[in-house]
DOZAVEX-944279 format. One line per 5 residues: their letters; for each residue x, y, z of N, C-alpha, C, O. Coordinates in steps of 0.2 Angstrom, whole numbers, m for minus. Example, Ala and Ser with C-alpha at 12.3 -4.5 7.8 and 13.67 -1.06 7.14 Angstrom:
<pts>
AS> 66/m28/39/62/m22/39/66/m16/39/71/m17/42; 64/m11/35/68/m5/36/64/0/39/67/6/40
</pts>
This chain:
<pts>
MPENT> 817/m768/m531/815/m768/m524/808/m767/m523/806/m762/m525; 805/m771/m519/798/m770/m517/797/m763/m514/801/m761/m510; 791/m760/m515/790/m753/m512/791/m752/m505/794/m747/m503; 789/m757/m501/789/m756/m494/796/m758/m491/797/m758/m485; 800/m761/m495/807/m763/m492/811/m757/m492/812/m753/m496
PLLSV> 814/m756/m486/818/m750/m485/825/m750/m489/828/m755/m490; 826/m744/m492/832/m744/m496/838/m743/m491/843/m746/m491; 837/m738/m486/842/m737/m481/839/m739/m474/833/m737/m472; 842/m743/m470/840/m745/m464/845/m744/m458/851/m746/m459; 843/m740/m453/847/m739/m448/845/m742/m441/839/m741/m440
RDLSK> 849/m746/m438/846/m750/m432/851/m749/m426/857/m751/m426; 848/m746/m421/851/m745/m415/858/m742/m415/863/m745/m412; 859/m737/m420/866/m735/m421/867/m730/m415/864/m726/m413; 873/m731/m413/876/m726/m407/883/m725/m409/887/m728/m413; 885/m719/m406/892/m717/m407/895/m713/m401/892/m708/m398
TYQAA> 900/m716/m398/904/m713/m392/911/m711/m394/915/m715/m397; 913/m705/m393/919/m703/m394/924/m703/m387/921/m703/m382; 930/m705/m388/934/m705/m383/938/m698/m382/942/m696/m386; 936/m694/m377/939/m688/m376/944/m688/m370/944/m693/m366; 948/m683/m369/953/m683/m364/950/m683/m357/952/m686/m352
SGPVE> 943/m681/m356/940/m681/m350/936/m687/m349/933/m688/m344; 936/m692/m354/932/m698/m354/928/m699/m360/928/m695/m364; 924/m704/m360/919/m705/m366/914/m700/m366/911/m698/m361; 912/m698/m373/907/m693/m374/902/m697/m379/904/m699/m384; 896/m698/m376/891/m701/m380/887/m696/m385/883/m692/m382
AIGSI> 889/m696/m391/886/m691/m396/879/m694/m398/875/m690/m398; 879/m700/m400/872/m703/m402/871/m709/m398/875/m713/m397; 865/m708/m395/863/m713/m390/860/m720/m393/864/m725/m393; 855/m719/m397/853/m725/m401/847/m723/m406/842/m720/m404; 849/m724/m412/845/m721/m418/843/m727/m422/847/m731/m424
TFDVR> 836/m727/m423/833/m732/m428/828/m729/m432/824/m725/m430; 829/m730/m439/824/m727/m444/825/m731/m451/831/m734/m452; 820/m730/m455/821/m733/m462/819/m727/m467/815/m723/m465; 822/m728/m473/820/m723/m478/819/m728/m484/823/m732/m486; 813/m727/m487/810/m731/m492/812/m729/m499/814/m723/m499
PGELV> 813/m733/m504/815/m730/m511/810/m724/m513/804/m725/m513; 813/m719/m516/809/m714/m518/807/m709/m513/803/m704/m515; 808/m709/m507/806/m705/m502/811/m699/m502/817/m699/m504; 808/m693/m499/812/m687/m497/811/m686/m490/806/m684/m488; 816/m688/m486/816/m688/m479/820/m682/m476/826/m682/m478
CIVGP> 818/m678/m472/822/m673/m469/824/m675/m461/819/m678/m458; 830/m673/m459/832/m674/m452/833/m667/m449/837/m663/m452; 830/m666/m444/831/m659/m440/832/m660/m433/829/m665/m430; 835/m656/m429/836/m657/m422/839/m651/m419/842/m646/m423; 840/m651/m413/844/m645/m409/851/m644/m412/854/m649/m414
SGCGK> 853/m638/m411/860/m637/m413/865/m642/m409/864/m642/m402; 870/m645/m412/874/m649/m408/872/m656/m406/874/m660/m402; 866/m658/m409/863/m664/m407/866/m670/m411/865/m676/m409; 871/m669/m415/874/m675/m418/872/m677/m425/873/m682/m428; 869/m672/m429/866/m673/m436/872/m675/m440/872/m679/m444
TTLLK> 878/m671/m440/883/m672/m444/887/m679/m443/889/m683/m447; 887/m680/m436/890/m687/m434/886/m693/m437/888/m698/m439; 879/m692/m437/875/m697/m439/876/m698/m447/876/m703/m449; 876/m692/m450/877/m692/m458/884/m696/m459/884/m700/m464; 889/m695/m456/896/m698/m457/895/m705/m456/898/m709/m460
CLAGL> 891/m707/m451/890/m715/m450/886/m718/m456/888/m723/m458; 881/m714/m458/877/m717/m464/881/m717/m470/880/m722/m474; 886/m713/m471/890/m712/m477/896/m717/m477/900/m717/m481; 897/m720/m471/903/m725/m471/909/m721/m469/915/m724/m470; 909/m714/m467/915/m710/m466/917/m711/m459/922/m709/m457
LAPTS> 912/m714/m455/914/m714/m447/911/m721/m445/905/m722/m446; 914/m725/m442/912/m731/m439/908/m730/m433/910/m727/m428; 901/m733/m433/898/m732/m427/900/m736/m421/904/m741/m422; 899/m734/m415/901/m738/m409/897/m745/m409/900/m750/m407; 891/m745/m410/887/m751/m411/881/m749/m415/880/m744/m417
GSVTL> 877/m754/m417/872/m754/m422/874/m755/m429/880/m756/m430; 870/m754/m434/871/m755/m441/868/m750/m445/862/m747/m444; 871/m749/m451/868/m745/m457/868/m750/m463/873/m753/m465; 862/m751/m466/861/m755/m471/859/m751/m477/853/m748/m477; 862/m752/m483/860/m749/m489/858/m754/m494/863/m757/m497
DGAEV> 852/m754/m497/850/m759/m502/852/m766/m500/855/m770/m504; 852/m768/m493/853/m775/m491/860/m776/m489/862/m781/m486; 865/m771/m490/872/m772/m489/874/m768/m483/872/m762/m483; 877/m770/m478/879/m766/m472/885/m761/m475/889/m763/m478; 884/m755/m472/889/m750/m474/895/m750/m470/894/m749/m464
REPPK> 900/m751/m472/907/m751/m469/912/m746/m472/917/m745/m469; 910/m743/m478/914/m739/m481/910/m735/m485/904/m737/m486; 912/m729/m488/908/m725/m492/905/m729/m498/908/m732/m502; 898/m730/m498/895/m734/m503/894/m731/m510/893/m725/m511; 895/m735/m515/895/m733/m522/888/m730/m524/887/m726/m529
KMALV> 883/m733/m520/876/m731/m522/874/m724/m519/868/m723/m519; 878/m721/m515/876/m715/m512/880/m709/m514/886/m710/m515; 877/m703/m515/881/m697/m517/879/m692/m511/874/m692/m508; 884/m688/m510/884/m683/m504/885/m676/m507/888/m674/m512; 881/m671/m504/881/m664/m505/882/m661/m499/878/m661/m494
FQEYG> 888/m657/m498/890/m654/m492/888/m647/m491/886/m644/m496; 888/m644/m485/887/m637/m484/892/m633/m487/890/m628/m490; 898/m635/m487/904/m630/m489/905/m632/m496/910/m636/m498; 901/m630/m501/901/m632/m508/907/m629/m511/910/m633/m516; 910/m624/m509/916/m621/m512/922/m625/m512/926/m625/m516
RSLYP> 922/m629/m506/928/m633/m505/927/m640/m509/932/m643/m510; 921/m641/m511/920/m648/m514/921/m647/m522/921/m652/m526; 922/m641/m524/923/m640/m531/930/m638/m533/933/m634/m529; 933/m640/m538/939/m638/m540/939/m632/m545/937/m632/m550; 943/m627/m542/942/m620/m546/945/m620/m552/944/m616/m556
WLTVR> 950/m625/m554/953/m625/m560/950/m629/m565/952/m630/m571; 944/m632/m563/940/m636/m568/934/m632/m570/931/m629/m565; 931/m633/m576/925/m630/m578/919/m633/m575/920/m639/m571; 913/m630/m575/907/m634/m573/907/m641/m576/906/m646/m572; 908/m641/m582/907/m648/m585/912/m653/m582/910/m659/m581
DNVAL> 918/m651/m581/923/m655/m579/922/m657/m571/924/m663/m569; 920/m652/m567/918/m654/m560/913/m659/m560/913/m663/m556; 908/m658/m564/902/m663/m564/904/m670/m566/902/m675/m564; 909/m670/m571/911/m676/m574/916/m680/m570/917/m686/m571; 919/m677/m565/925/m680/m561/923/m686/m558/927/m691/m559
PLKAR> 918/m687/m554/917/m694/m551/915/m699/m556/916/m705/m555; 912/m697/m562/910/m702/m567/917/m704/m571/917/m710/m572; 921/m700/m572/928/m702/m575/932/m706/m570/935/m711/m572; 931/m705/m563/935/m709/m559/932/m716/m558/935/m721/m557; 925/m716/m560/922/m723/m560/923/m727/m566/921/m733/m567
GVPKA> 926/m724/m571/927/m727/m578/921/m727/m582/921/m731/m587; 917/m722/m582/911/m722/m586/914/m720/m593/917/m715/m594; 912/m723/m598/914/m721/m605/913/m714/m607/908/m711/m605; 917/m711/m611/916/m704/m613/910/m702/m615/907/m697/m613; 907/m705/m620/900/m703/m623/895/m703/m618/891/m699/m617
ERQAL> 895/m709/m614/890/m709/m609/891/m704/m603/886/m701/m601; 897/m703/m602/899/m698/m597/896/m691/m599/893/m687/m595; 897/m689/m605/895/m682/m608/888/m682/m607/885/m676/m606; 884/m687/m609/877/m687/m609/874/m686/m602/869/m682/m601; 877/m689/m597/875/m689/m590/876/m682/m587/872/m679/m584
VERAV> 882/m679/m589/884/m672/m587/879/m667/m590/877/m663/m586; 878/m668/m596/873/m663/m599/867/m663/m596/863/m658/m595; 864/m669/m595/857/m670/m592/857/m667/m585/852/m663/m583; 862/m668/m581/862/m666/m574/863/m658/m574/860/m655/m570; 867/m655/m578/868/m648/m578/862/m644/m580/860/m639/m578
EEVGL> 859/m647/m585/852/m644/m588/847/m645/m582/843/m640/m581; 847/m650/m579/842/m651/m573/843/m646/m568/837/m644/m565; 849/m644/m567/849/m638/m561/850/m631/m564/851/m627/m561; 848/m631/m571/848/m624/m574/854/m621/m576/854/m615/m576; 859/m625/m577/866/m621/m578/869/m624/m585/875/m624/m586
GHAMT> 864/m625/m590/866/m627/m596/870/m622/m600/874/m624/m604; 869/m616/m598/873/m610/m601/880/m609/m598/884/m605/m601; 881/m613/m593/888/m612/m589/893/m617/m590/897/m618/m585; 892/m622/m594/896/m628/m595/904/m626/m595/907/m630/m591; 906/m621/m598/913/m619/m598/915/m614/m593/921/m611/m594
TYPWQ> 911/m612/m589/912/m607/m584/916/m611/m578/915/m617/m577; 920/m607/m574/924/m610/m568/920/m608/m562/916/m603/m562; 920/m612/m557/917/m611/m551/918/m604/m548/913/m601/m545; 924/m601/m548/925/m595/m545/922/m589/m549/921/m583/m547; 919/m590/m555/915/m586/m559/908/m586/m557/904/m582/m560
LSGGM> 906/m590/m553/899/m591/m551/897/m589/m544/901/m588/m540; 891/m587/m543/888/m585/m537/888/m591/m532/889/m597/m534; 887/m590/m526/887/m596/m521/881/m601/m523/882/m607/m522; 875/m598/m524/870/m602/m526/871/m606/m532/869/m612/m533; 874/m603/m537/876/m607/m543/881/m612/m542/881/m618/m545
QQRVA> 886/m611/m538/891/m616/m536/887/m622/m533/889/m628/m534; 882/m621/m528/879/m626/m525/875/m630/m530/874/m636/m529; 872/m627/m535/869/m631/m541/874/m635/m544/872/m641/m546; 880/m633/m545/885/m637/m548/886/m643/m544/887/m649/m546; 887/m642/m537/888/m648/m533/882/m653/m533/883/m659/m533
IARAV> 876/m650/m534/870/m655/m534/870/m658/m541/869/m664/m541; 872/m655/m546/873/m658/m553/878/m664/m553/876/m669/m556; 883/m663/m550/888/m668/m549/886/m674/m546/887/m680/m548; 882/m673/m540/879/m679/m537/874/m682/m541/873/m688/m541; 870/m678/m544/864/m681/m549/867/m685/m554/865/m691/m556
AYQPE> 872/m682/m558/876/m686/m563/878/m693/m561/879/m697/m565; 880/m693/m555/883/m700/m553/878/m705/m552/879/m711/m552; 871/m703/m553/866/m708/m553/866/m712/m547/866/m718/m547; 865/m709/m541/865/m713/m535/858/m716/m533/853/m713/m536; 858/m721/m529/851/m723/m527/849/m719/m522/843/m718/m521
ILVMD> 853/m716/m518/851/m711/m512/856/m705/m512/862/m706/m513; 853/m699/m512/857/m693/m512/856/m690/m505/851/m689/m502; 862/m689/m501/862/m687/m494/865/m680/m494/870/m679/m497; 861/m675/m491/863/m668/m492/863/m666/m484/859/m666/m480; 869/m663/m483/871/m660/m476/870/m653/m476/875/m649/m477
EPFAA> 865/m650/m474/863/m643/m473/866/m639/m479/870/m635/m478; 864/m641/m485/868/m638/m491/866/m631/m492/870/m628/m496; 861/m628/m489/859/m621/m491/860/m617/m485/858/m611/m485; 864/m619/m480/865/m615/m474/869/m608/m476/869/m603/m472; 873/m608/m481/878/m603/m482/875/m598/m488/879/m593/m490
VDAQT> 869/m599/m490/867/m594/m495/861/m590/m493/858/m591/m487; 859/m585/m496/854/m580/m494/847/m583/m495/846/m588/m498; 842/m580/m492/836/m582/m491/832/m584/m498/829/m589/m499; 833/m579/m503/830/m580/m509/833/m586/m513/830/m590/m516; 840/m586/m513/843/m592/m516/841/m598/m513/840/m603/m516
RADLE> 841/m598/m506/839/m604/m503/832/m607/m505/831/m613/m506; 827/m602/m506/821/m604/m508/821/m607/m515/818/m612/m517; 825/m604/m520/826/m607/m526/829/m614/m526/827/m619/m530; 834/m615/m522/837/m622/m521/833/m627/m518/833/m633/m520; 828/m625/m513/824/m630/m511/819/m632/m516/818/m638/m517
DLVRR> 817/m628/m520/812/m630/m526/816/m634/m531/813/m639/m534; 823/m633/m532/827/m637/m536/827/m644/m534/827/m648/m538; 828/m645/m527/829/m651/m524/822/m655/m525/823/m661/m527; 817/m652/m524/810/m656/m525/809/m657/m533/807/m663/m534; 812/m653/m537/811/m655/m544/815/m660/m546/813/m665/m550
VWKDL> 822/m660/m544/826/m666/m546/824/m672/m543/824/m677/m546; 821/m672/m537/819/m678/m533/813/m681/m537/813/m687/m538; 808/m677/m540/803/m679/m544/805/m681/m551/803/m687/m553; 809/m677/m554/811/m679/m561/815/m685/m562/814/m689/m566; 819/m686/m557/824/m692/m557/822/m698/m553/825/m703/m554
GVTVL> 817/m697/m549/815/m702/m544/820/m705/m539/820/m710/m537; 825/m700/m538/830/m702/m533/828/m702/m526/824/m697/m524; 830/m706/m521/829/m705/m514/833/m700/m511/839/m700/m512; 830/m696/m507/834/m690/m504/833/m690/m496/828/m691/m494; 839/m690/m493/840/m689/m486/843/m682/m485/849/m681/m486
FVTHD> 839/m677/m482/841/m670/m482/842/m668/m474/837/m668/m471; 848/m667/m472/849/m665/m465/849/m657/m465/853/m654/m469; 845/m654/m460/845/m647/m460/844/m645/m453/842/m649/m449; 846/m638/m451/844/m635/m445/838/m631/m445/836/m628/m440; 835/m630/m451/830/m625/m453/823/m629/m452/822/m633/m456
IDESV> 819/m627/m448/813/m631/m446/808/m630/m452/805/m635/m455; 807/m624/m455/803/m622/m460/805/m626/m467/801/m629/m470; 811/m626/m468/814/m630/m473/812/m638/m473/811/m641/m478; 813/m640/m467/812/m648/m466/804/m649/m468/803/m654/m471; 800/m645/m466/793/m646/m467/791/m645/m475/787/m648/m477
YLGER> 794/m640/m477/793/m638/m484/795/m643/m489/792/m645/m494; 801/m646/m488/804/m651/m492/801/m658/m491/800/m661/m496; 801/m660/m485/800/m667/m484/793/m670/m485/788/m667/m484; 793/m677/m486/788/m681/m485/787/m683/m478/782/m685/m475; 793/m684/m475/793/m686/m468/799/m681/m465/803/m679/m468
VLVLS> 798/m680/m458/803/m676/m454/805/m680/m448/801/m682/m444; 811/m682/m448/814/m685/m442/816/m680/m437/821/m677/m439; 813/m680/m431/815/m675/m426/820/m678/m421/818/m683/m418; 826/m676/m421/831/m679/m416/831/m675/m409/829/m669/m409; 833/m679/m404/833/m676/m398/840/m673/m397/844/m673/m401
SSPTF> 841/m670/m391/847/m667/m389/852/m673/m388/850/m679/m387; 859/m672/m388/864/m677/m387/863/m680/m380/863/m676/m375; 864/m686/m379/865/m692/m384/858/m693/m388/853/m694/m385; 859/m693/m394/853/m692/m399/849/m699/m400/852/m704/m400; 843/m698/m400/838/m703/m403/833/m700/m407/832/m694/m407
VQEDL> 829/m704/m411/824/m701/m415/818/m700/m410/814/m704/m407; 816/m693/m409/811/m691/m405/804/m692/m408/799/m694/m405; 804/m690/m414/798/m691/m418/799/m692/m425/804/m689/m428; 795/m696/m428/795/m698/m436/788/m695/m438/783/m698/m438; 789/m689/m441/782/m685/m443/781/m686/m450/785/m684/m454
TVDLP> 775/m688/m452/773/m688/m459/770/m681/m460/766/m678/m457; 773/m678/m466/771/m671/m468/765/m672/m473/767/m674/m479; 759/m671/m471/753/m672/m476/752/m665/m479/746/m663/m480; 756/m662/m482/755/m657/m487/754/m659/m494/756/m665/m496; 751/m655/m498/750/m657/m505/757/m659/m509/762/m656/m507
AERDQ> 757/m664/m513/763/m666/m517/766/m660/m521/772/m660/m521; 762/m656/m524/764/m650/m528/765/m644/m523/760/m642/m520; 771/m642/m522/772/m636/m517/775/m630/m521/779/m631/m525; 774/m624/m518/778/m618/m520/778/m614/m514/775/m614/m509; 783/m610/m515/785/m606/m509/780/m601/m506/779/m600/m500
LTTRA> 776/m598/m510/770/m594/m508/764/m598/m505/762/m597/m500; 762/m602/m510/755/m605/m508/756/m610/m502/752/m610/m497; 761/m614/m502/762/m620/m497/764/m617/m490/761/m619/m485; 768/m612/m490/770/m609/m484/764/m605/m481/764/m603/m475; 759/m603/m485/753/m599/m482/748/m604/m480/743/m602/m477
LPRFT> 748/m610/m481/743/m615/m479/743/m616/m471/748/m616/m468; 737/m616/m468/737/m617/m461/740/m623/m459/743/m623/m453; 740/m628/m463/743/m635/m461/750/m634/m461/754/m637/m456; 753/m630/m465/761/m629/m465/762/m626/m458/767/m628/m455; 759/m621/m456/760/m618/m450/759/m622/m444/763/m622/m439
ELRTH> 754/m627/m444/753/m632/m439/759/m636/m438/761/m638/m433; 761/m639/m444/767/m644/m444/774/m640/m442/777/m643/m438; 775/m634/m444/781/m631/m442/781/m629/m435/786/m629/m431; 775/m627/m432/774/m626/m425/776/m632/m421/779/m632/m416; 773/m638/m423/774/m644/m420/781/m646/m419/783/m648/m414
VYEQI> 784/m646/m425/792/m647/m425/796/m643/m421/800/m645/m417; 794/m636/m421/797/m632/m416/796/m633/m409/801/m633/m405; 790/m635/m407/789/m637/m400/793/m643/m398/795/m644/m393; 793/m648/m403/797/m654/m402/804/m653/m400/808/m655/m396; 807/m648/m404/814/m646/m403/815/m642/m397/820/m643/m393
QRAKR> 810/m638/m395/811/m635/m388/811/m640/m383/814/m639/m378; 806/m645/m383/806/m650/m378/813/m654/m378/815/m655/m372; 816/m655/m383/822/m658/m383/827/m654/m380/831/m657/m376; 827/m648/m381/832/m643/m378/831/m643/m370/836/m643/m366; 825/m644/m368/823/m644/m361/824/m651/m358/824/m652/m351
GEAVA> 826/m656/m362/827/m663/m359/821/m666/m358/821/m671/m354; 815/m664/m361/809/m667/m360/807/m673/m365/801/m675/m365; 812/m674/m370/810/m678/m375/809/m685/m373/813/m688/m369; 805/m689/m377/804/m696/m376/805/m699/m383/802/m697/m388; 808/m705/m383/810/m708/m390/803/m710/m393/799/m713/m390
ATP> 803/m709/m400/797/m712/m403/796/m719/m403/802/m723/m404; 790/m722/m404/789/m729/m404/791/m731/m411/787/m728/m416; 795/m736/m413/797/m738/m420/790/m740/m423/790/m742/m429
</pts>
């Protein structure tokens, strides 16, 4: 695929729910692209429809209008080229399966031969730093380690795009920092495209090459911000940069504008 050709393309996507009181417009109109190899973060006010958007992107929810295209094919059901990591990692892991078997599960369901499956699992588990815990069960691990298992399972699947829905919201601050660095390392080492949904402004700026700032509901893309921080980042040096402060302040101001209803859609 040519470098400038979008891997994921969202065009005029909208979603309206039918409630007892009448139609509820959750997403107004969203348009954006994600190119191969990008790490793009999505942030917006609480209740703006981030999870609804993600479900539409993943083929779990049909949009009312508009389209989602992945690698040239319209998404109408969960695409095989996409892997998801959810916030509630504990519910996505099977407690009676070991780390190795949890990570291998989607590969087994896809019919990947045993030898290839074992190699993919070992590489993914090593990538997230859990090579020593292959035979451990999820309930024997901390929350941060369980989320590493969920990430390893997604990585082993070898998706073209990895979509993450507020995956670190339930862990403590130190673990969150470690997992943020893990995501950037996996992204660089494996060359996977990442779409990362978060409510944390600082996290969006630290992780992303771009930050899509959403408006309040009915949602649209208020700003598509390029994050011009150094490619090599660490928690101490990067967050101490004046430019980091400028960017996170700008995103915060945009979200406050959205809450006050002052937002204007970004020009595509």
